[in-house]
DRENRO-44831 format. One record per residue: residue number from 1; x, y, z negated of N, C-alpha, C, CB in turn. Coordinates in Angstrom, 1 decimal. Atoms other than C-alpha are relative to their C-alpha. Glycine has a CB too. Layout:
# residues N
<r><nr>NUM</nr><n_xx>X</n_xx><n_yy>Y</n_yy><n_zz>Z</n_zz><ca_xx>X</ca_xx><ca_yy>Y</ca_yy><ca_zz>Z</ca_zz><c_xx>X</c_xx><c_yy>Y</c_yy><c_zz>Z</c_zz><cb_xx>X</cb_xx><cb_yy>Y</cb_yy><cb_zz>Z</cb_zz></r>
...
This chain:
# residues 72
<r><nr>1</nr><n_xx>1.0</n_xx><n_yy>0.0</n_yy><n_zz>-1.0</n_zz><ca_xx>24.6</ca_xx><ca_yy>54.8</ca_yy><ca_zz>-42.3</ca_zz><c_xx>0.7</c_xx><c_yy>-0.2</c_yy><c_zz>1.4</c_zz><cb_xx>-0.7</cb_xx><cb_yy>1.4</cb_yy><cb_zz>0.0</cb_zz></r>
<r><nr>2</nr><n_xx>-0.5</n_xx><n_yy>0.3</n_yy><n_zz>-1.3</n_zz><ca_xx>25.1</ca_xx><ca_yy>53.6</ca_yy><ca_zz>-38.8</ca_zz><c_xx>-0.6</c_xx><c_yy>1.1</c_yy><c_zz>1.0</c_zz><cb_xx>-0.5</cb_xx><cb_yy>-1.4</cb_yy><cb_zz>0.5</cb_zz></r>
<r><nr>3</nr><n_xx>0.5</n_xx><n_yy>-1.0</n_yy><n_zz>-1.0</n_zz><ca_xx>24.9</ca_xx><ca_yy>56.3</ca_yy><ca_zz>-36.1</ca_zz><c_xx>-0.1</c_xx><c_yy>-0.6</c_yy><c_zz>1.4</c_zz><cb_xx>1.0</cb_xx><cb_yy>1.2</cb_yy><cb_zz>0.0</cb_zz></r>
<r><nr>4</nr><n_xx>0.3</n_xx><n_yy>0.6</n_yy><n_zz>-1.4</n_zz><ca_xx>23.3</ca_xx><ca_yy>55.4</ca_yy><ca_zz>-32.8</ca_zz><c_xx>0.5</c_xx><c_yy>1.0</c_yy><c_zz>1.0</c_zz><cb_xx>-1.5</cb_xx><cb_yy>-0.2</cb_yy><cb_zz>0.1</cb_zz></r>
<r><nr>5</nr><n_xx>-0.3</n_xx><n_yy>-0.8</n_yy><n_zz>-1.1</n_zz><ca_xx>24.3</ca_xx><ca_yy>56.8</ca_yy><ca_zz>-29.5</ca_zz><c_xx>-1.2</c_xx><c_yy>0.7</c_yy><c_zz>0.7</c_zz><cb_xx>0.8</cb_xx><cb_yy>-0.8</cb_yy><cb_zz>1.1</cb_zz></r>
<r><nr>6</nr><n_xx>1.3</n_xx><n_yy>-0.5</n_yy><n_zz>-0.5</n_zz><ca_xx>20.7</ca_xx><ca_yy>58.0</ca_yy><ca_zz>-29.1</ca_zz><c_xx>-0.2</c_xx><c_yy>1.4</c_yy><c_zz>-0.3</c_zz><cb_xx>-1.1</cb_xx><cb_yy>-0.9</cb_yy><cb_zz>-0.5</cb_zz></r>
<r><nr>7</nr><n_xx>0.2</n_xx><n_yy>-1.4</n_yy><n_zz>0.3</n_zz><ca_xx>21.3</ca_xx><ca_yy>61.6</ca_yy><ca_zz>-29.9</ca_zz><c_xx>-0.7</c_xx><c_yy>0.7</c_yy><c_zz>1.1</c_zz><cb_xx>1.4</cb_xx><cb_yy>0.7</cb_yy><cb_zz>-0.3</cb_zz></r>
<r><nr>8</nr><n_xx>0.9</n_xx><n_yy>-0.6</n_yy><n_zz>-1.0</n_zz><ca_xx>18.9</ca_xx><ca_yy>63.9</ca_yy><ca_zz>-28.2</ca_zz><c_xx>0.0</c_xx><c_yy>1.5</c_yy><c_zz>-0.3</c_zz><cb_xx>-1.4</cb_xx><cb_yy>-0.5</cb_yy><cb_zz>0.0</cb_zz></r>
<r><nr>9</nr><n_xx>0.1</n_xx><n_yy>-1.4</n_yy><n_zz>0.2</n_zz><ca_xx>19.0</ca_xx><ca_yy>67.7</ca_yy><ca_zz>-27.7</ca_zz><c_xx>-1.4</c_xx><c_yy>0.4</c_yy><c_zz>0.1</c_zz><cb_xx>0.9</cb_xx><cb_yy>0.8</cb_yy><cb_zz>1.1</cb_zz></r>
<r><nr>10</nr><n_xx>1.3</n_xx><n_yy>-0.5</n_yy><n_zz>0.1</n_zz><ca_xx>15.8</ca_xx><ca_yy>69.4</ca_yy><ca_zz>-28.7</ca_zz><c_xx>0.1</c_xx><c_yy>1.5</c_yy><c_zz>-0.2</c_zz><cb_xx>-0.9</cb_xx><cb_yy>-0.7</cb_yy><cb_zz>-1.1</cb_zz></r>
<r><nr>11</nr><n_xx>-0.2</n_xx><n_yy>-1.4</n_yy><n_zz>0.2</n_zz><ca_xx>15.9</ca_xx><ca_yy>73.1</ca_yy><ca_zz>-28.1</ca_zz><c_xx>1.5</c_xx><c_yy>0.3</c_yy><c_zz>-0.3</c_zz><cb_xx>-0.9</cb_xx><cb_yy>0.6</cb_yy><cb_zz>-1.1</cb_zz></r>
<r><nr>12</nr><n_xx>-1.3</n_xx><n_yy>-0.3</n_yy><n_zz>0.5</n_zz><ca_xx>18.9</ca_xx><ca_yy>74.5</ca_yy><ca_zz>-30.0</ca_zz><c_xx>0.6</c_xx><c_yy>-1.1</c_yy><c_zz>-0.9</c_zz><cb_xx>0.0</cb_xx><cb_yy>1.3</cb_yy><cb_zz>-0.7</cb_zz></r>
<r><nr>13</nr><n_xx>-0.4</n_xx><n_yy>1.0</n_yy><n_zz>1.0</n_zz><ca_xx>19.2</ca_xx><ca_yy>71.3</ca_yy><ca_zz>-32.1</ca_zz><c_xx>0.4</c_xx><c_yy>-1.3</c_yy><c_zz>0.6</c_zz><cb_xx>-1.2</cb_xx><cb_yy>-0.2</cb_yy><cb_zz>-1.0</cb_zz></r>
<r><nr>14</nr><n_xx>-0.4</n_xx><n_yy>1.3</n_yy><n_zz>-0.4</n_zz><ca_xx>20.9</ca_xx><ca_yy>68.0</ca_yy><ca_zz>-31.8</ca_zz><c_xx>-0.6</c_xx><c_yy>-1.0</c_yy><c_zz>-1.0</c_zz><cb_xx>1.6</cb_xx><cb_yy>-0.2</cb_yy><cb_zz>0.1</cb_zz></r>
<r><nr>15</nr><n_xx>0.7</n_xx><n_yy>0.9</n_yy><n_zz>0.9</n_zz><ca_xx>18.7</ca_xx><ca_yy>65.2</ca_yy><ca_zz>-33.3</ca_zz><c_xx>0.7</c_xx><c_yy>-1.4</c_yy><c_zz>0.2</c_zz><cb_xx>-1.5</cb_xx><cb_yy>-0.1</cb_yy><cb_zz>0.4</cb_zz></r>
<r><nr>16</nr><n_xx>-0.7</n_xx><n_yy>1.3</n_yy><n_zz>0.0</n_zz><ca_xx>20.6</ca_xx><ca_yy>62.0</ca_yy><ca_zz>-34.2</ca_zz><c_xx>-0.6</c_xx><c_yy>-1.0</c_yy><c_zz>-1.0</c_zz><cb_xx>1.6</cb_xx><cb_yy>0.2</cb_yy><cb_zz>-0.2</cb_zz></r>
<r><nr>17</nr><n_xx>0.6</n_xx><n_yy>1.0</n_yy><n_zz>0.9</n_zz><ca_xx>18.9</ca_xx><ca_yy>58.9</ca_yy><ca_zz>-35.6</ca_zz><c_xx>1.2</c_xx><c_yy>-0.7</c_yy><c_zz>-0.7</c_zz><cb_xx>-0.9</cb_xx><cb_yy>-0.9</cb_yy><cb_zz>0.7</cb_zz></r>
<r><nr>18</nr><n_xx>-1.0</n_xx><n_yy>0.7</n_yy><n_zz>0.8</n_zz><ca_xx>20.8</ca_xx><ca_yy>57.1</ca_yy><ca_zz>-38.4</ca_zz><c_xx>-0.7</c_xx><c_yy>-1.2</c_yy><c_zz>-0.6</c_zz><cb_xx>0.7</cb_xx><cb_yy>0.8</cb_yy><cb_zz>-1.1</cb_zz></r>
<r><nr>19</nr><n_xx>0.6</n_xx><n_yy>1.2</n_yy><n_zz>0.7</n_zz><ca_xx>20.1</ca_xx><ca_yy>53.5</ca_yy><ca_zz>-39.7</ca_zz><c_xx>1.0</c_xx><c_yy>-0.6</c_yy><c_zz>-0.9</c_zz><cb_xx>-0.5</cb_xx><cb_yy>-0.9</cb_yy><cb_zz>1.1</cb_zz></r>
<r><nr>20</nr><n_xx>-0.8</n_xx><n_yy>0.8</n_yy><n_zz>0.9</n_zz><ca_xx>21.3</ca_xx><ca_yy>51.3</ca_yy><ca_zz>-42.4</ca_zz><c_xx>-0.7</c_xx><c_yy>-1.2</c_yy><c_zz>-0.5</c_zz><cb_xx>0.4</cb_xx><cb_yy>0.9</cb_yy><cb_zz>-1.3</cb_zz></r>
<r><nr>21</nr><n_xx>0.6</n_xx><n_yy>1.2</n_yy><n_zz>0.5</n_zz><ca_xx>20.6</ca_xx><ca_yy>47.7</ca_yy><ca_zz>-43.4</ca_zz><c_xx>-0.1</c_xx><c_yy>0.1</c_yy><c_zz>-1.5</c_zz><cb_xx>0.7</cb_xx><cb_yy>-1.2</cb_yy><cb_zz>0.5</cb_zz></r>
<r><nr>22</nr><n_xx>0.2</n_xx><n_yy>0.1</n_yy><n_zz>1.5</n_zz><ca_xx>19.2</ca_xx><ca_yy>47.1</ca_yy><ca_zz>-46.9</ca_zz><c_xx>0.4</c_xx><c_yy>-1.4</c_yy><c_zz>-0.5</c_zz><cb_xx>-1.4</cb_xx><cb_yy>0.4</cb_yy><cb_zz>-0.4</cb_zz></r>
<r><nr>23</nr><n_xx>-0.3</n_xx><n_yy>1.3</n_yy><n_zz>0.6</n_zz><ca_xx>19.9</ca_xx><ca_yy>44.3</ca_yy><ca_zz>-49.3</ca_zz><c_xx>-1.1</c_xx><c_yy>-1.0</c_yy><c_zz>0.2</c_zz><cb_xx>0.3</cb_xx><cb_yy>0.2</cb_yy><cb_zz>-1.5</cb_zz></r>
<r><nr>24</nr><n_xx>1.2</n_xx><n_yy>0.9</n_yy><n_zz>-0.3</n_zz><ca_xx>16.5</ca_xx><ca_yy>42.8</ca_yy><ca_zz>-48.4</ca_zz><c_xx>-0.1</c_xx><c_yy>-0.4</c_yy><c_zz>1.5</c_zz><cb_xx>-1.2</cb_xx><cb_yy>0.6</cb_yy><cb_zz>-0.5</cb_zz></r>
<r><nr>25</nr><n_xx>0.0</n_xx><n_yy>0.3</n_yy><n_zz>-1.4</n_zz><ca_xx>17.4</ca_xx><ca_yy>42.5</ca_yy><ca_zz>-44.7</ca_zz><c_xx>-0.9</c_xx><c_yy>0.9</c_yy><c_zz>0.9</c_zz><cb_xx>-0.5</cb_xx><cb_yy>-1.4</cb_yy><cb_zz>0.1</cb_zz></r>
<r><nr>26</nr><n_xx>0.8</n_xx><n_yy>-0.9</n_yy><n_zz>-0.8</n_zz><ca_xx>15.3</ca_xx><ca_yy>45.4</ca_yy><ca_zz>-43.6</ca_zz><c_xx>0.9</c_xx><c_yy>1.2</c_yy><c_zz>0.4</c_zz><cb_xx>-1.2</cb_xx><cb_yy>0.6</cb_yy><cb_zz>-0.8</cb_zz></r>
<r><nr>27</nr><n_xx>-0.8</n_xx><n_yy>-1.1</n_yy><n_zz>-0.4</n_zz><ca_xx>16.5</ca_xx><ca_yy>48.7</ca_yy><ca_zz>-42.1</ca_zz><c_xx>-0.6</c_xx><c_yy>1.3</c_yy><c_zz>-0.4</c_zz><cb_xx>0.1</cb_xx><cb_yy>0.0</cb_yy><cb_zz>1.6</cb_zz></r>
<r><nr>28</nr><n_xx>0.4</n_xx><n_yy>-1.3</n_yy><n_zz>0.4</n_zz><ca_xx>16.3</ca_xx><ca_yy>52.2</ca_yy><ca_zz>-43.5</ca_zz><c_xx>0.3</c_xx><c_yy>1.0</c_yy><c_zz>1.1</c_zz><cb_xx>0.8</cb_xx><cb_yy>0.4</cb_yy><cb_zz>-1.3</cb_zz></r>
<r><nr>29</nr><n_xx>-0.2</n_xx><n_yy>-1.0</n_yy><n_zz>-1.1</n_zz><ca_xx>16.0</ca_xx><ca_yy>55.2</ca_yy><ca_zz>-41.2</ca_zz><c_xx>0.2</c_xx><c_yy>1.4</c_yy><c_zz>-0.6</c_zz><cb_xx>-1.3</cb_xx><cb_yy>0.1</cb_yy><cb_zz>0.9</cb_zz></r>
<r><nr>30</nr><n_xx>-0.2</n_xx><n_yy>-1.4</n_yy><n_zz>0.4</n_zz><ca_xx>17.3</ca_xx><ca_yy>58.8</ca_yy><ca_zz>-41.5</ca_zz><c_xx>0.3</c_xx><c_yy>0.7</c_yy><c_zz>1.3</c_zz><cb_xx>1.3</cb_xx><cb_yy>0.1</cb_yy><cb_zz>-1.0</cb_zz></r>
<r><nr>31</nr><n_xx>-0.3</n_xx><n_yy>-0.8</n_yy><n_zz>-1.2</n_zz><ca_xx>17.9</ca_xx><ca_yy>61.6</ca_yy><ca_zz>-39.1</ca_zz><c_xx>0.9</c_xx><c_yy>1.2</c_yy><c_zz>-0.3</c_zz><cb_xx>-1.3</cb_xx><cb_yy>0.5</cb_yy><cb_zz>0.7</cb_zz></r>
<r><nr>32</nr><n_xx>-0.9</n_xx><n_yy>-1.2</n_yy><n_zz>0.1</n_zz><ca_xx>20.6</ca_xx><ca_yy>64.3</ca_yy><ca_zz>-38.7</ca_zz><c_xx>-0.5</c_xx><c_yy>1.0</c_yy><c_zz>1.0</c_zz><cb_xx>1.5</cb_xx><cb_yy>-0.4</cb_yy><cb_zz>0.3</cb_zz></r>
<r><nr>33</nr><n_xx>0.4</n_xx><n_yy>-1.1</n_yy><n_zz>-0.9</n_zz><ca_xx>19.4</ca_xx><ca_yy>67.6</ca_yy><ca_zz>-37.3</ca_zz><c_xx>1.0</c_xx><c_yy>1.1</c_yy><c_zz>-0.1</c_zz><cb_xx>-1.5</cb_xx><cb_yy>0.5</cb_yy><cb_zz>-0.3</cb_zz></r>
<r><nr>34</nr><n_xx>-1.2</n_xx><n_yy>-0.9</n_yy><n_zz>0.0</n_zz><ca_xx>22.3</ca_xx><ca_yy>69.8</ca_yy><ca_zz>-36.3</ca_zz><c_xx>-0.2</c_xx><c_yy>1.2</c_yy><c_zz>0.9</c_zz><cb_xx>1.3</cb_xx><cb_yy>-0.8</cb_yy><cb_zz>0.5</cb_zz></r>
<r><nr>35</nr><n_xx>0.0</n_xx><n_yy>-1.2</n_yy><n_zz>-0.8</n_zz><ca_xx>22.5</ca_xx><ca_yy>73.3</ca_yy><ca_zz>-35.1</ca_zz><c_xx>1.4</c_xx><c_yy>0.7</c_yy><c_zz>-0.3</c_zz><cb_xx>-1.2</cb_xx><cb_yy>1.0</cb_yy><cb_zz>-0.3</cb_zz></r>
<r><nr>36</nr><n_xx>-1.3</n_xx><n_yy>-0.6</n_yy><n_zz>0.2</n_zz><ca_xx>26.0</ca_xx><ca_yy>74.7</ca_yy><ca_zz>-34.6</ca_zz><c_xx>0.9</c_xx><c_yy>-1.0</c_yy><c_zz>-0.8</c_zz><cb_xx>0.0</cb_xx><cb_yy>1.3</cb_yy><cb_zz>-0.7</cb_zz></r>
<r><nr>37</nr><n_xx>-0.9</n_xx><n_yy>0.9</n_yy><n_zz>0.8</n_zz><ca_xx>28.4</ca_xx><ca_yy>73.3</ca_yy><ca_zz>-37.3</ca_zz><c_xx>-0.7</c_xx><c_yy>-0.6</c_yy><c_zz>-1.2</c_zz><cb_xx>1.2</cb_xx><cb_yy>0.8</cb_yy><cb_zz>-0.5</cb_zz></r>
<r><nr>38</nr><n_xx>0.7</n_xx><n_yy>0.4</n_yy><n_zz>1.2</n_zz><ca_xx>25.7</ca_xx><ca_yy>72.7</ca_yy><ca_zz>-39.9</ca_zz><c_xx>-1.1</c_xx><c_yy>-1.1</c_yy><c_zz>0.4</c_zz><cb_xx>-0.7</cb_xx><cb_yy>1.1</cb_yy><cb_zz>-0.7</cb_zz></r>
<r><nr>39</nr><n_xx>1.1</n_xx><n_yy>0.9</n_yy><n_zz>-0.3</n_zz><ca_xx>23.3</ca_xx><ca_yy>69.7</ca_yy><ca_zz>-40.0</ca_zz><c_xx>-0.7</c_xx><c_yy>-0.3</c_yy><c_zz>-1.3</c_zz><cb_xx>0.6</cb_xx><cb_yy>-1.3</cb_yy><cb_zz>0.6</cb_zz></r>
<r><nr>40</nr><n_xx>0.8</n_xx><n_yy>0.4</n_yy><n_zz>1.1</n_zz><ca_xx>20.6</ca_xx><ca_yy>68.5</ca_yy><ca_zz>-42.3</ca_zz><c_xx>-0.4</c_xx><c_yy>-1.4</c_yy><c_zz>0.2</c_zz><cb_xx>-1.3</cb_xx><cb_yy>0.9</cb_yy><cb_zz>-0.2</cb_zz></r>
<r><nr>41</nr><n_xx>0.3</n_xx><n_yy>1.4</n_yy><n_zz>-0.1</n_zz><ca_xx>20.0</ca_xx><ca_yy>64.9</ca_yy><ca_zz>-43.1</ca_zz><c_xx>-1.3</c_xx><c_yy>-0.3</c_yy><c_zz>-0.8</c_zz><cb_xx>1.2</cb_xx><cb_yy>-0.9</cb_yy><cb_zz>-0.7</cb_zz></r>
<r><nr>42</nr><n_xx>1.3</n_xx><n_yy>0.3</n_yy><n_zz>0.6</n_zz><ca_xx>16.5</ca_xx><ca_yy>63.6</ca_yy><ca_zz>-43.8</ca_zz><c_xx>-0.1</c_xx><c_yy>-1.5</c_yy><c_zz>-0.1</c_zz><cb_xx>-1.2</cb_xx><cb_yy>0.6</cb_yy><cb_zz>0.8</cb_zz></r>
<r><nr>43</nr><n_xx>0.2</n_xx><n_yy>1.4</n_yy><n_zz>0.2</n_zz><ca_xx>15.9</ca_xx><ca_yy>60.1</ca_yy><ca_zz>-45.2</ca_zz><c_xx>-1.4</c_xx><c_yy>-0.3</c_yy><c_zz>-0.1</c_zz><cb_xx>0.8</cb_xx><cb_yy>-0.6</cb_yy><cb_zz>-1.3</cb_zz></r>
<r><nr>44</nr><n_xx>1.5</n_xx><n_yy>0.4</n_yy><n_zz>-0.1</n_zz><ca_xx>12.6</ca_xx><ca_yy>58.3</ca_yy><ca_zz>-44.7</ca_zz><c_xx>-0.2</c_xx><c_yy>-1.2</c_yy><c_zz>-0.9</c_zz><cb_xx>-0.4</cb_xx><cb_yy>-0.3</cb_yy><cb_zz>1.4</cb_zz></r>
<r><nr>45</nr><n_xx>0.4</n_xx><n_yy>1.1</n_yy><n_zz>0.9</n_zz><ca_xx>10.8</ca_xx><ca_yy>55.9</ca_yy><ca_zz>-47.1</ca_zz><c_xx>-0.3</c_xx><c_yy>-1.3</c_yy><c_zz>0.7</c_zz><cb_xx>-1.2</cb_xx><cb_yy>0.5</cb_yy><cb_zz>-0.8</cb_zz></r>
<r><nr>46</nr><n_xx>0.3</n_xx><n_yy>1.3</n_yy><n_zz>-0.6</n_zz><ca_xx>9.5</ca_xx><ca_yy>53.3</ca_yy><ca_zz>-44.7</ca_zz><c_xx>1.2</c_xx><c_yy>-0.8</c_yy><c_zz>0.4</c_zz><cb_xx>-0.8</cb_xx><cb_yy>0.2</cb_yy><cb_zz>1.3</cb_zz></r>
<r><nr>47</nr><n_xx>-1.0</n_xx><n_yy>1.0</n_yy><n_zz>-0.4</n_zz><ca_xx>11.6</ca_xx><ca_yy>50.2</ca_yy><ca_zz>-44.0</ca_zz><c_xx>-0.5</c_xx><c_yy>-0.7</c_yy><c_zz>1.2</c_zz><cb_xx>0.4</cb_xx><cb_yy>-1.0</cb_yy><cb_zz>-1.2</cb_zz></r>
<r><nr>48</nr><n_xx>0.4</n_xx><n_yy>0.6</n_yy><n_zz>-1.3</n_zz><ca_xx>11.7</ca_xx><ca_yy>48.4</ca_yy><ca_zz>-40.7</ca_zz><c_xx>0.6</c_xx><c_yy>-1.3</c_yy><c_zz>0.2</c_zz><cb_xx>0.4</cb_xx><cb_yy>0.9</cb_yy><cb_zz>1.1</cb_zz></r>
<r><nr>49</nr><n_xx>-0.5</n_xx><n_yy>1.3</n_yy><n_zz>-0.2</n_zz><ca_xx>12.2</ca_xx><ca_yy>44.9</ca_yy><ca_zz>-39.5</ca_zz><c_xx>1.2</c_xx><c_yy>-0.1</c_yy><c_zz>0.9</c_zz><cb_xx>-1.1</cb_xx><cb_yy>-0.9</cb_yy><cb_zz>0.6</cb_zz></r>
<r><nr>50</nr><n_xx>-1.2</n_xx><n_yy>0.0</n_yy><n_zz>-0.9</n_zz><ca_xx>14.8</ca_xx><ca_yy>45.9</ca_yy><ca_zz>-36.9</ca_zz><c_xx>0.6</c_xx><c_yy>1.4</c_yy><c_zz>0.1</c_zz><cb_xx>-0.5</cb_xx><cb_yy>-0.4</cb_yy><cb_zz>1.5</cb_zz></r>
<r><nr>51</nr><n_xx>-0.7</n_xx><n_yy>-1.2</n_yy><n_zz>-0.2</n_zz><ca_xx>17.4</ca_xx><ca_yy>48.5</ca_yy><ca_zz>-36.2</ca_zz><c_xx>-0.6</c_xx><c_yy>0.9</c_yy><c_zz>1.0</c_zz><cb_xx>1.5</cb_xx><cb_yy>-0.3</cb_yy><cb_zz>0.3</cb_zz></r>
<r><nr>52</nr><n_xx>0.6</n_xx><n_yy>-0.8</n_yy><n_zz>-1.1</n_zz><ca_xx>15.7</ca_xx><ca_yy>49.5</ca_yy><ca_zz>-33.0</ca_zz><c_xx>-1.3</c_xx><c_yy>0.7</c_yy><c_zz>-0.5</c_zz><cb_xx>-0.4</cb_xx><cb_yy>-1.0</cb_yy><cb_zz>1.1</cb_zz></r>
<r><nr>53</nr><n_xx>1.2</n_xx><n_yy>-0.7</n_yy><n_zz>0.6</n_zz><ca_xx>12.4</ca_xx><ca_yy>50.3</ca_yy><ca_zz>-34.9</ca_zz><c_xx>0.4</c_xx><c_yy>1.1</c_yy><c_zz>-0.8</c_zz><cb_xx>-0.9</cb_xx><cb_yy>-1.0</cb_yy><cb_zz>-0.8</cb_zz></r>
<r><nr>54</nr><n_xx>-0.4</n_xx><n_yy>-1.0</n_yy><n_zz>0.9</n_zz><ca_xx>14.2</ca_xx><ca_yy>52.3</ca_yy><ca_zz>-37.5</ca_zz><c_xx>0.6</c_xx><c_yy>1.2</c_yy><c_zz>0.8</c_zz><cb_xx>1.1</cb_xx><cb_yy>-0.5</cb_yy><cb_zz>-0.9</cb_zz></r>
<r><nr>55</nr><n_xx>-0.6</n_xx><n_yy>-1.0</n_yy><n_zz>-0.9</n_zz><ca_xx>16.1</ca_xx><ca_yy>54.2</ca_yy><ca_zz>-34.7</ca_zz><c_xx>-1.1</c_xx><c_yy>0.8</c_yy><c_zz>0.7</c_zz><cb_xx>0.9</cb_xx><cb_yy>-0.6</cb_yy><cb_zz>1.0</cb_zz></r>
<r><nr>56</nr><n_xx>1.1</n_xx><n_yy>-0.7</n_yy><n_zz>-0.7</n_zz><ca_xx>12.9</ca_xx><ca_yy>55.0</ca_yy><ca_zz>-32.8</ca_zz><c_xx>-0.8</c_xx><c_yy>0.9</c_yy><c_zz>-1.0</c_zz><cb_xx>-0.9</cb_xx><cb_yy>-1.1</cb_yy><cb_zz>0.6</cb_zz></r>
<r><nr>57</nr><n_xx>0.8</n_xx><n_yy>-0.8</n_yy><n_zz>0.9</n_zz><ca_xx>11.1</ca_xx><ca_yy>56.2</ca_yy><ca_zz>-35.9</ca_zz><c_xx>0.8</c_xx><c_yy>1.2</c_yy><c_zz>-0.4</c_zz><cb_xx>-0.2</cb_xx><cb_yy>-0.9</cb_yy><cb_zz>-1.3</cb_zz></r>
<r><nr>58</nr><n_xx>-0.8</n_xx><n_yy>-1.2</n_yy><n_zz>0.4</n_zz><ca_xx>14.0</ca_xx><ca_yy>58.5</ca_yy><ca_zz>-37.0</ca_zz><c_xx>0.0</c_xx><c_yy>1.0</c_yy><c_zz>1.1</c_zz><cb_xx>1.4</cb_xx><cb_yy>-0.5</cb_yy><cb_zz>-0.4</cb_zz></r>
<r><nr>59</nr><n_xx>-0.1</n_xx><n_yy>-0.9</n_yy><n_zz>-1.2</n_zz><ca_xx>14.3</ca_xx><ca_yy>60.0</ca_yy><ca_zz>-33.5</ca_zz><c_xx>-1.4</c_xx><c_yy>0.7</c_yy><c_zz>0.2</c_zz><cb_xx>0.4</cb_xx><cb_yy>-0.8</cb_yy><cb_zz>1.2</cb_zz></r>
<r><nr>60</nr><n_xx>1.3</n_xx><n_yy>-0.6</n_yy><n_zz>-0.1</n_zz><ca_xx>10.5</ca_xx><ca_yy>60.6</ca_yy><ca_zz>-33.3</ca_zz><c_xx>-0.3</c_xx><c_yy>1.0</c_yy><c_zz>-1.1</c_zz><cb_xx>-1.1</cb_xx><cb_yy>-1.1</cb_yy><cb_zz>0.1</cb_zz></r>
<r><nr>61</nr><n_xx>0.3</n_xx><n_yy>-1.0</n_yy><n_zz>1.1</n_zz><ca_xx>10.3</ca_xx><ca_yy>62.2</ca_yy><ca_zz>-36.7</ca_zz><c_xx>0.9</c_xx><c_yy>1.2</c_yy><c_zz>0.1</c_zz><cb_xx>0.3</cb_xx><cb_yy>-0.7</cb_yy><cb_zz>-1.4</cb_zz></r>
<r><nr>62</nr><n_xx>-0.9</n_xx><n_yy>-1.2</n_yy><n_zz>-0.1</n_zz><ca_xx>13.4</ca_xx><ca_yy>64.4</ca_yy><ca_zz>-36.1</ca_zz><c_xx>-0.5</c_xx><c_yy>0.9</c_yy><c_zz>1.1</c_zz><cb_xx>1.4</cb_xx><cb_yy>-0.5</cb_yy><cb_zz>0.3</cb_zz></r>
<r><nr>63</nr><n_xx>0.5</n_xx><n_yy>-0.8</n_yy><n_zz>-1.2</n_zz><ca_xx>12.0</ca_xx><ca_yy>65.5</ca_yy><ca_zz>-32.7</ca_zz><c_xx>-1.3</c_xx><c_yy>0.8</c_yy><c_zz>-0.5</c_zz><cb_xx>-0.4</cb_xx><cb_yy>-0.9</cb_yy><cb_zz>1.2</cb_zz></r>
<r><nr>64</nr><n_xx>1.2</n_xx><n_yy>-0.7</n_yy><n_zz>0.5</n_zz><ca_xx>8.6</ca_xx><ca_yy>66.3</ca_yy><ca_zz>-34.4</ca_zz><c_xx>0.3</c_xx><c_yy>1.1</c_yy><c_zz>-0.9</c_zz><cb_xx>-0.9</cb_xx><cb_yy>-1.1</cb_yy><cb_zz>-0.7</cb_zz></r>
<r><nr>65</nr><n_xx>-0.3</n_xx><n_yy>-1.1</n_yy><n_zz>1.0</n_zz><ca_xx>10.2</ca_xx><ca_yy>68.3</ca_yy><ca_zz>-37.2</ca_zz><c_xx>0.6</c_xx><c_yy>1.2</c_yy><c_zz>0.8</c_zz><cb_xx>1.1</cb_xx><cb_yy>-0.5</cb_yy><cb_zz>-0.9</cb_zz></r>
<r><nr>66</nr><n_xx>-0.5</n_xx><n_yy>-1.2</n_yy><n_zz>-0.7</n_zz><ca_xx>12.1</ca_xx><ca_yy>70.5</ca_yy><ca_zz>-34.7</ca_zz><c_xx>-1.1</c_xx><c_yy>0.6</c_yy><c_zz>0.8</c_zz><cb_xx>1.1</cb_xx><cb_yy>-0.5</cb_yy><cb_zz>1.0</cb_zz></r>
<r><nr>67</nr><n_xx>1.1</n_xx><n_yy>-0.5</n_yy><n_zz>-0.8</n_zz><ca_xx>9.1</ca_xx><ca_yy>70.9</ca_yy><ca_zz>-32.3</ca_zz><c_xx>-1.1</c_xx><c_yy>0.7</c_yy><c_zz>-0.8</c_zz><cb_xx>-0.6</cb_xx><cb_yy>-1.0</cb_yy><cb_zz>0.8</cb_zz></r>
<r><nr>68</nr><n_xx>1.0</n_xx><n_yy>-0.6</n_yy><n_zz>0.9</n_zz><ca_xx>6.8</ca_xx><ca_yy>71.8</ca_yy><ca_zz>-35.2</ca_zz><c_xx>0.6</c_xx><c_yy>1.1</c_yy><c_zz>-0.9</c_zz><cb_xx>-0.8</cb_xx><cb_yy>-1.1</cb_yy><cb_zz>-0.8</cb_zz></r>
<r><nr>69</nr><n_xx>-0.7</n_xx><n_yy>-1.0</n_yy><n_zz>0.8</n_zz><ca_xx>9.3</ca_xx><ca_yy>74.2</ca_yy><ca_zz>-36.7</ca_zz><c_xx>-0.1</c_xx><c_yy>-0.2</c_yy><c_zz>-1.5</c_zz><cb_xx>-0.5</cb_xx><cb_yy>1.4</cb_yy><cb_zz>0.4</cb_zz></r>
<r><nr>70</nr><n_xx>0.1</n_xx><n_yy>0.4</n_yy><n_zz>1.4</n_zz><ca_xx>9.4</ca_xx><ca_yy>72.4</ca_yy><ca_zz>-40.0</ca_zz><c_xx>1.4</c_xx><c_yy>0.0</c_yy><c_zz>-0.7</c_zz><cb_xx>-0.6</cb_xx><cb_yy>-1.4</cb_yy><cb_zz>-0.2</cb_zz></r>
<r><nr>71</nr><n_xx>-1.4</n_xx><n_yy>-0.1</n_yy><n_zz>0.6</n_zz><ca_xx>13.1</ca_xx><ca_yy>73.2</ca_yy><ca_zz>-40.7</ca_zz><c_xx>0.2</c_xx><c_yy>1.2</c_yy><c_zz>-0.9</c_zz><cb_xx>1.0</cb_xx><cb_yy>-0.1</cb_yy><cb_zz>1.0</cb_zz></r>
<r><nr>72</nr><n_xx>-0.1</n_xx><n_yy>-1.3</n_yy><n_zz>0.7</n_zz><ca_xx>12.5</ca_xx><ca_yy>76.7</ca_yy><ca_zz>-42.2</ca_zz><c_xx>0.5</c_xx><c_yy>-0.1</c_yy><c_zz>-1.3</c_zz><cb_xx>-1.3</cb_xx><cb_yy>0.6</cb_yy><cb_zz>0.0</cb_zz></r>
């Protein structure tokens, strides 16, 4: 996975979008949500035409997960 420099602090969490190109020329998105020394990685099913789209999606989903307290 390729880590972007687009990490964003949301409350006590650091949300970092991750992308990876697929064999079909599309991009997969994932997000790392870190608090302290532990992080959780979430991979997403949709594929995107560009790295930028995948990054934006991962960041938005990670932000939403933190703000809606879905990490329990």
